[in-house]
LUMNU-393393 format. One record per residue: x, y negated, z of N, C-alpha, C in turn; residue in three letters. Coordinates in steps of 0.02 Angstrom, whole numbers. Atoms other than C-alpha are relative to their C-alpha. Last residue first. Example, Ala and Ser with C-alpha at 12.3 -4.5 7.8 and 13.67 -1.06 7.14 Angstrom:
LUMNU-393393
-42:59:-3:684:53:357:-39:-55:37:SER
45:59:0:615:225:390:45:-60:0:ALA
***
This chain:
LUMNU-393393
-101:23:-34:2998:8042:2136:22:-44:32:ALA
6:5:-86:2797:8055:2153:67:-1:42:LEU
33:68:-30:2779:8006:1968:-4:33:62:ALA
-41:72:31:2929:8136:1920:-35:-70:30:ARG
-47:8:-16:2830:8261:2009:50:-39:-11:LYS
27:29:-58:2680:8237:1924:84:-3:48:LEU
55:105:8:2729:8228:1774:3:2:72:GLN
-52:12:2:2810:8430:1806:21:-86:-8:LEU
-50:-23:-47:2674:8486:1866:46:-43:19:THR
14:24:-33:2558:8423:1734:52:-1:65:THR
-24:91:34:2702:8520:1617:-66:-60:33:ASN
-50:21:-12:2658:8668:1734:14:-92:-45:ILE
-10:40:-55:2494:8645:1710:66:3:41:VAL
65:69:13:2471:8672:1535:26:-56:49:ARG
-59:34:36:2613:8824:1527:-32:-89:6:SER
-42:26:-64:2486:8920:1643:49:-81:-17:LEU
21:75:-52:2339:8870:1508:54:-9:51:LYS
2:43:56:2449:8951:1358:-52:-44:65:ALA
-52:55:11:2498:9055:1465:-9:-48:-20:ALA
-56:27:-74:2353:9140:1528:74:-48:-18:TYR
-23:74:-16:2236:9129:1384:37:-12:9:GLN
-1:24:60:2201:9329:1368:42:-81:-38:PRO
28:42:57:2172:9342:1533:26:-10:-35:ASP
56:-33:67:2233:9504:1602:-8:-72:-3:THR
64:9:-15:2377:9438:1727:-21:36:-51:ALA
37:63:-61:2544:9451:1758:-62:-15:12:TYR
55:-11:-19:2583:9590:1614:-50:-52:87:GLY
-14:-59:-24:2747:9572:1528:-78:9:84:ALA
-47:-39:45:2711:9463:1401:30:89:64:LEU
39:-12:27:2587:9357:1518:22:50:-39:GLN
37:-24:-47:2744:9312:1624:-73:27:-19:LEU
-6:-66:-43:2827:9319:1488:-27:26:61:GLN
15:-75:55:2732:9193:1401:15:36:12:GLN
49:-7:13:2750:9065:1544:-41:66:-43:ALA
1:-15:-42:2920:9061:1552:-61:19:6:PHE
-38:-92:19:2916:9032:1373:17:22:56:ALA
19:-48:43:2818:8893:1379:6:64:9:GLN
56:-7:-18:2872:8801:1533:-32:63:-53:PRO
50:63:15:3051:8783:1485:-57:24:16:SER
-16:41:33:3226:8848:1531:-78:-44:-20:HIS
11:70:-32:3189:8977:1642:-9:-75:-36:LEU
30:32:43:3157:9126:1513:-3:-70:53:ASN
-47:25:76:3292:9265:1557:-33:-100:-26:ARG
-66:17:-18:3204:9272:1731:25:-20:-37:VAL
28:55:-17:3026:9295:1648:73:-12:6:VAL
27:56:20:3112:9447:1565:-7:-78:4:ALA
-93:23:22:3181:9531:1705:4:-79:-52:GLN
-23:72:46:2986:9516:1740:84:-36:-13:TYR
42:22:54:2961:9709:1749:-3:-57:-10:ARG
-25:-5:75:3123:9753:1833:-45:-21:-78:PRO
34:-21:45:3047:9656:1986:40:34:-70:SER
-23:-86:-45:3183:9600:2108:-52:47:-43:ARG
-51:-4:-7:3173:9405:2063:33:63:-24:THR
-19:38:83:2984:9386:1983:82:50:5:ILE
32:-53:53:2925:9495:2142:27:-13:-71:LEU
-48:-66:-7:3050:9410:2272:-28:58:-54:ARG
-85:2:42:3004:9252:2205:43:55:13:ALA
-5:19:44:2823:9277:2256:43:18:-45:TYR
20:-68:35:2854:9351:2395:-3:16:-51:ASP
-49:-65:1:2949:9201:2455:-9:71:-32:ARG
-42:48:75:2811:9062:2382:82:64:-9:PHE
33:-19:67:2686:9174:2502:22:-29:-58:ALA
2:-100:15:2774:9183:2651:0:-2:-69:GLU
-62:5:13:2804:8970:2617:39:74:12:ALA
-39:16:76:2639:8976:2626:71:4:-25:TYR
-6:61:21:2606:9037:2804:13:20:-94:SER
40:56:-35:2514:9194:2889:50:-69:-26:ASP
-36:36:-33:2512:9287:2740:-14:-25:46:TYR
16:77:-56:2393:9400:2651:49:-34:19:ALA
-56:13:-39:2414:9503:2481:-29:-73:40:ARG
-53:65:-28:2252:9525:2386:51:11:38:PHE
-61:-6:-48:2136:9694:2336:55:-63:-13:ARG
-125:-24:-15:2036:9670:2221:24:-12:49:GLN
-4:-11:-88:1820:9674:2195:61:24:-3:VAL
-1:-46:-41:1739:9647:2012:65:-8:69:MET
6:21:-65:1670:9514:1886:38:95:47:LYS
48:-34:-28:1718:9548:1700:-6:13:60:ARG
21:6:-89:1787:9442:1574:-42:48:33:PRO
69:29:-25:1815:9525:1396:-25:-19:74:GLN
15:65:16:1981:9558:1327:-44:-33:4:GLY
37:-4:71:1967:9734:1310:2:-63:-17:ASP
0:-93:29:1951:9715:1498:-9:0:-77:VAL
24:-11:39:1984:9533:1589:44:84:-46:TYR
-73:-43:51:1978:9531:1759:-19:2:-68:GLU
21:-33:87:1868:9404:1844:79:38:-11:THR
-66:25:40:1884:9393:2054:-29:30:-80:THR
35:10:61:1766:9448:2196:42:-37:-48:VAL
24:57:29:1882:9462:2337:-23:16:-28:VAL
49:-53:77:1963:9588:2465:-40:-81:-26:GLU
25:23:32:2112:9500:2596:-42:25:-70:ALA
-8:-8:68:2249:9641:2656:-52:-70:-19:VAL
69:-3:-6:2376:9595:2784:-30:-1:-81:LYS
32:21:-48:2535:9707:2755:-97:-18:21:GLY
0:-12:-97:2613:9842:2740:-40:-68:12:ARG
1:69:-14:2623:9835:2497:-45:14:97:TRP
-48:45:-58:2669:9955:2438:2:-31:50:SER
-12:-57:-29:2506:10051:2348:62:-22:71:ALA
-11:-91:12:2460:9890:2297:21:32:-3:ASP
-16:-24:-62:2394:9707:2360:6:104:1:ALA
67:-43:-9:2363:9587:2195:58:33:73:LYS
-18:-53:-8:2459:9436:2186:-28:43:40:ILE
51:-83:-15:2335:9310:2177:49:40:-53:GLY
-36:3:58:2492:9150:2183:-40:60:-45:PHE
43:63:66:2412:9034:2300:24:27:-48:LEU
-19:-24:84:2409:9208:2434:-9:-63:-50:ASN
-28:49:7:2387:9097:2606:26:1:-65:HIS
-51:-74:0:2264:9219:2671:51:-33:-34:SER
-44:-6:64:2166:9065:2703:58:58:18:PRO
-84:36:-27:2026:9077:2861:38:-3:-63:SER
25:55:16:1811:9110:2788:113:-47:30:GLY
21:39:-51:1809:9273:2916:33:-83:-45:ASP
92:34:-13:1831:9359:2771:-42:-37:48:PRO
-5:-73:-13:2013:9336:2717:-77:6:14:MET
12:-5:-83:2022:9181:2595:-12:79:22:ARG
14:-41:-10:2095:9151:2414:-31:27:59:ILE
-50:-48:-11:2118:8986:2369:-10:83:47:GLU
30:-54:2:1989:8903:2268:41:47:-5:SER
99:-6:-5:2012:8712:2262:-32:72:4:ARG
-1:12:-84:2207:8699:2308:-93:15:-9:GLY
-40:74:-41:2259:8639:2125:-29:3:81:TRP
52:39:-1:2115:8793:2063:57:-103:26:GLY
52:29:-26:2213:8903:2129:-48:-62:-2:THR
38:-46:-23:2272:9000:2016:-40:-16:56:GLU
34:-45:35:2339:8865:1919:-61:79:18:HIS
45:32:8:2400:8766:2063:-38:41:-33:ALA
46:17:-41:2512:8902:2105:-80:-43:-6:ALA
43:-41:7:2577:8922:1940:-48:18:73:GLN
36:-17:42:2611:8757:1955:-53:52:-6:GLY
50:51:-1:2694:8746:2083:-39:-7:-20:ILE
22:-52:-24:2804:8896:2053:-68:-40:34:MET
34:-60:26:2843:8818:1892:-35:25:40:PHE
71:19:29:2892:8638:1978:-34:71:-41:ALA
55:8:-42:3009:8755:2112:-56:-81:-37:ALA
27:62:-6:3086:8806:1949:-16:-10:58:PRO
62:15:-15:3169:8976:2028:-52:-50:-6:ILE
3:43:85:3349:8988:2037:-85:4:-50:GLY
3:-52:41:3339:9113:2186:-20:-28:-55:THR
-17:-68:-23:3374:9039:2353:-13:44:-78:GLU
-75:-18:15:3403:8869:2262:13:53:47:GLN
-24:-3:42:3211:8879:2199:83:12:10:GLN
-12:-40:57:3153:8913:2344:1:50:-59:VAL
-16:-80:-41:3191:8802:2456:14:51:-38:GLN
-74:13:36:3124:8664:2318:65:54:22:GLN
-14:-23:66:2976:8764:2319:56:-16:-5:ALA
-14:-68:41:2959:8749:2509:20:25:-52:VAL
-79:-23:-47:2988:8559:2530:14:79:-48:ALA
-61:46:45:2863:8514:2377:63:36:23:ARG
-19:-91:18:2691:8633:2417:95:-15:-18:HIS
7:-50:-59:2603:8476:2505:81:65:6:ARG
-26:13:-64:2661:8362:2394:10:49:58:GLU
-42:-9:-22:2610:8469:2257:53:-33:29:VAL
-26:-81:26:2454:8491:2315:63:0:-35:PHE
3:-29:-79:2425:8312:2384:8:94:-2:ALA
-56:40:-19:2464:8229:2205:19:36:65:ALA
-66:-42:7:2341:8339:2141:78:-27:0:GLN
2:-70:-44:2212:8303:2255:71:29:-47:ALA
1:-23:-84:2231:8119:2247:31:91:-4:ALA
29:-34:-70:2254:8156:2058:-7:-6:59:SER
44:-42:-32:2402:8097:1955:-27:2:56:PRO
18:26:-51:2438:7977:1808:-48:67:71:ARG
-56:-27:-54:2504:8091:1656:-2:-31:78:ALA
-13:-59:-24:2333:8079:1585:35:21:64:ALA
36:-15:-31:2335:7927:1549:-7:52:70:ALA
-17:35:-49:2497:7909:1476:-33:1:74:ALA
-63:-34:-20:2471:8034:1360:18:-23:44:SER
-1:-78:-24:2326:7952:1310:52:47:37:ALA
40:15:-66:2441:7794:1298:-45:59:6:THR
-43:2:-30:2554:7898:1181:-44:-31:67:GLN
-62:-31:-4:2434:7967:1057:42:-7:90:ALA
45:-8:-29:2353:7788:1052:13:72:30:SER
8:32:-55:2531:7726:993:-71:42:32:ALA
-51:-7:-61:2552:7884:895:8:-40:51:LEU
-94:31:-10:2410:7860:797:19:3:52:PRO
-16:50:-39:2249:7993:835:77:-45:-33:ALA
-66:36:39:2262:8155:739:-13:-75:-8:ASP
46:33:51:2149:8206:898:68:-3:-58:SER
-13:-66:55:2243:8331:1030:-41:-18:-63:GLY
-56:-46:9:2177:8218:1145:-3:42:-35:PRO
-20:-82:-25:2049:8139:1138:58:4:-18:ALA
-11:-73:40:2056:7954:1122:-10:56:9:VAL
62:-40:23:1967:7820:1230:4:57:-57:ARG
1:-32:-56:2126:7729:1295:-51:71:2:SER
-56:-35:-17:2147:7672:1123:11:38:66:ARG
-1:-56:32:1992:7610:1113:63:30:5:ALA
10:-52:-79:2029:7470:1247:-4:44:-44:ALA
-75:-31:-55:2118:7380:1115:-26:62:50:PRO
4:-24:-72:1947:7367:1017:43:26:33:ASP
72:50:-19:1925:7253:837:1:29:61:ILE
-49:96:31:2142:7319:789:-71:-24:33:GLN
-70:8:-50:2100:7515:896:-5:-81:-33:GLN
41:-1:-56:1920:7525:788:57:-25:53:GLN
59:71:4:2025:7489:620:-13:3:63:LEU
-35:41:15:2143:7632:655:-9:-63:17:GLN
-21:-8:-68:2011:7758:724:51:-64:7:ARG
58:28:-26:1922:7733:546:20:-21:73:GLU
29:73:25:2060:7745:447:-48:-34:53:ILE
-51:4:-63:2103:7936:562:6:-107:-32:MET
11:-5:-78:1925:7976:495:78:-59:30:ASP
47:42:-13:1954:7910:324:-23:-1:77:SER
-40:58:11:2088:8025:291:-31:-51:39:LEU
-62:45:76:1988:8171:316:53:-43:7:GLY
-72:-3:-7:1930:8248:465:25:-13:-57:GLY
-9:11:-76:1732:8260:401:106:25:37:PRO
1:-78:-22:1726:8209:227:31:-7:81:LEU
58:0:-50:1707:8015:187:3:64:34:GLY
-7:81:-70:1812:7993:26:-64:41:53:SER
-36:-7:-32:1793:8158:-103:14:-37:66:MET
42:-73:-44:1642:8132:-186:51:40:44:ASN
66:20:-70:1699:7940:-206:-10:44:27:VAL
-10:34:-71:1863:7998:-267:-68:-34:55:ALA
-22:-45:-62:1791:8087:-386:33:-11:66:TRP
80:-43:-59:1680:7964:-443:13:68:46:GLN
9:16:-50:1855:7859:-492:-73:45:66:GLU
-38:2:-68:1928:7978:-565:-45:-24:51:ASP
29:-56:-19:1772:8015:-688:55:6:75:LEU
49:-4:-31:1766:7830:-733:-15:74:64:LEU
7:38:-62:1946:7811:-770:-64:17:59:ASP
-55:-38:-55:1950:7989:-879:3:-74:75:MET
24:-59:-48:1783:7910:-969:44:28:56:GLY
63:32:-35:1881:7749:-1001:-54:54:45:LEU
-41:11:-57:2038:7846:-1080:-57:-28:47:ASP
-25:-41:-28:1913:7905:-1182:38:-19:69:SER
76:-40:-13:1832:7782:-1264:21:46:78:GLY
38:47:-58:2003:7687:-1283:-68:43:36:GLU
21:40:41:2087:7846:-1379:-45:-66:65:ASN
-19:63:-46:2157:8009:-1335:-17:-73:-56:ASP
93:37:-1:2060:8136:-1451:4:-42:58:MET
17:-6:36:2246:8205:-1534:-67:-15:15:LEU
-3:30:66:2337:8122:-1441:-14:43:-43:GLY
-17:0:104:2417:8262:-1362:-39:-39:-18:SER
68:-7:61:2434:8185:-1172:-5:29:-78:LYS
-31:25:88:2575:8215:-1064:-39:14:-33:MET
45:-45:21:2491:8208:-856:15:9:-94:THR
-58:-65:3:2600:8097:-765:8:72:-52:ALA
-87:33:31:2493:7961:-807:41:16:-6:GLU
31:-22:90:2324:8084:-756:71:-26:-23:ARG
12:-58:6:2416:8114:-566:-14:11:-87:MET
-83:-14:-4:2459:7929:-536:12:70:-26:SER
-25:87:49:2281:7870:-579:77:23:-15:LYS
26:-11:38:2197:8034:-449:34:-27:-80:LEU
-46:-51:-2:2322:7940:-322:-25:56:-66:LEU
-56:19:16:2258:7788:-350:42:47:-7:GLU
40:3:82:2040:7846:-360:124:-35:-5:ARG
25:-41:32:2108:7929:-173:-9:-1:-117:MET
-78:-74:6:2176:7814:-111:-1:52:-39:PHE
-48:50:61:2031:7679:-173:65:38:-7:LEU
1:-4:56:1923:7814:-84:34:-34:-58:ALA
-20:-81:-6:2015:7812:98:13:26:-94:GLU
-74:4:11:1988:7644:83:34:63:-11:PHE
-41:95:59:1820:7603:41:61:40:22:GLN
42:-31:43:1772:7780:185:3:-47:-86:ARG
-31:-56:-22:1824:7667:321:17:35:-78:ALA
-66:32:26:1747:7540:272:49:26:-24:THR
4:8:39:1597:7626:283:61:-7:-37:GLU
18:-75:18:1632:7706:450:12:-38:-81:LYS
-60:-22:-26:1679:7518:502:3:67:-38:LEU
-33:26:37:1497:7465:437:103:14:-11:ALA
18:-48:61:1415:7607:522:55:-41:-58:ALA
-4:-66:16:1496:7537:680:9:12:-56:LYS
-75:5:11:1472:7355:638:18:71:-1:PRO
-9:-52:-55:1269:7352:624:106:35:-5:ASP
37:-46:-23:1197:7217:560:23:52:51:ARG
2:48:-40:1358:7102:527:-82:43:42:GLY
-68:16:-54:1462:7237:465:-38:-53:67:ALA
16:-83:-61:1308:7273:342:55:-15:55:ALA
82:0:-53:1317:7087:281:-3:50:45:ALA
-11:41:-55:1509:7112:258:-62:-19:13:LYS
-49:-56:-64:1501:7288:164:-17:-65:48:LEU
45:-37:-37:1353:7176:53:43:45:45:ALA
48:43:-20:1474:7024:-9:-14:69:71:ASP
-25:30:-31:1608:7168:-67:-53:-48:70:LEU
19:-27:-13:1460:7226:-181:45:8:73:SER
79:-48:2:1446:7101:-266:-10:58:86:ARG
-5:76:-71:1628:7007:-248:-108:43:12:THR
23:59:37:1669:7190:-356:-18:-51:82:ASP
-72:9:18:1790:7350:-310:-23:-93:-17:ALA
-10:53:-10:1664:7402:-157:58:-53:-33:ALA
-82:45:-31:1679:7581:-224:-28:-74:18:LEU
-20:-67:-59:1500:7712:-233:64:-66:22:GLY
45:-20:-103:1395:7555:-274:50:73:25:ARG
-27:50:-47:1539:7494:-419:-59:30:83:ALA
-2:-13:-53:1512:7644:-509:44:-39:49:ALA
26:-38:-37:1347:7585:-583:68:29:54:ASP
64:-10:-58:1423:7444:-623:-20:28:60:ALA
-50:23:-57:1591:7514:-698:-69:-27:67:GLN
-36:-55:-49:1483:7622:-813:25:-33:68:LEU
40:-38:-16:1372:7443:-876:19:91:50:THR
40:39:-48:1528:7348:-907:-46:55:15:PHE
-25:18:-47:1619:7498:-1005:-10:-76:74:ARG
17:-85:-57:1469:7538:-1083:56:-8:34:VAL
57:9:-43:1466:7377:-1140:-33:51:35:GLU
27:58:-65:1625:7348:-1179:-26:-25:19:ALA
10:-53:-78:1602:7512:-1284:47:-55:59:VAL
31:-48:-33:1498:7434:-1391:51:5:41:MET
***
């Protein structure tokens, strides 16, 4: 009787796991009709098998009382573990997603370059995506090349890394696409979004900009400093960072883009609550561009 029950329950459980020849043949047939769906199901099956073995190991490591243990209870526990394994597999963000991506890369090597940044893809795919992202666009390369000489000169004068300054200029202007302009459309050369406070005696550009008030973005007119050249802008920025007591912590944290950007945000350089994260990413891109252009 127990043998009959075992056969019947195993046949039912096989509908969840391709543990017998018929289910495996069905999975192969599905691959011919819809490879993408079959790949997903195969990944789910792998995850379910892994979960089943994990649960089995946990059961074996648990001490039994011996009172109700028999062949029937062991069968019931095995089938219960198998059902739990099936139910826990195929969930979004689970192991099956990683297995599916790995299998897809084995089938289609070109898929490696299509892995989204920040995903749980295998290391090889992440490295491929990173290498692709490191290739500079023409506009980004031109921006770095345009300002590299003056940035390196200001670095020698002040100690602020050239890549940090170029990266901040790139972030503030969208790689030069959104520079602050004078009323007649001419450039203000203000690459760093430095506002014209009461102490400023130079030219001024008034533009509509986004400021964050209580964490909420608002459009408002602001007065910004204007310069006669980009070199003047770099030097004024360096004076602001190195001489203002407000930015002393920034000057002490020139060892990494993240620390530099974080201290700028803490000092109130910008009102955007995500300023440090955004700026550090652009600085890292600038560092990659400099290496690529070297």
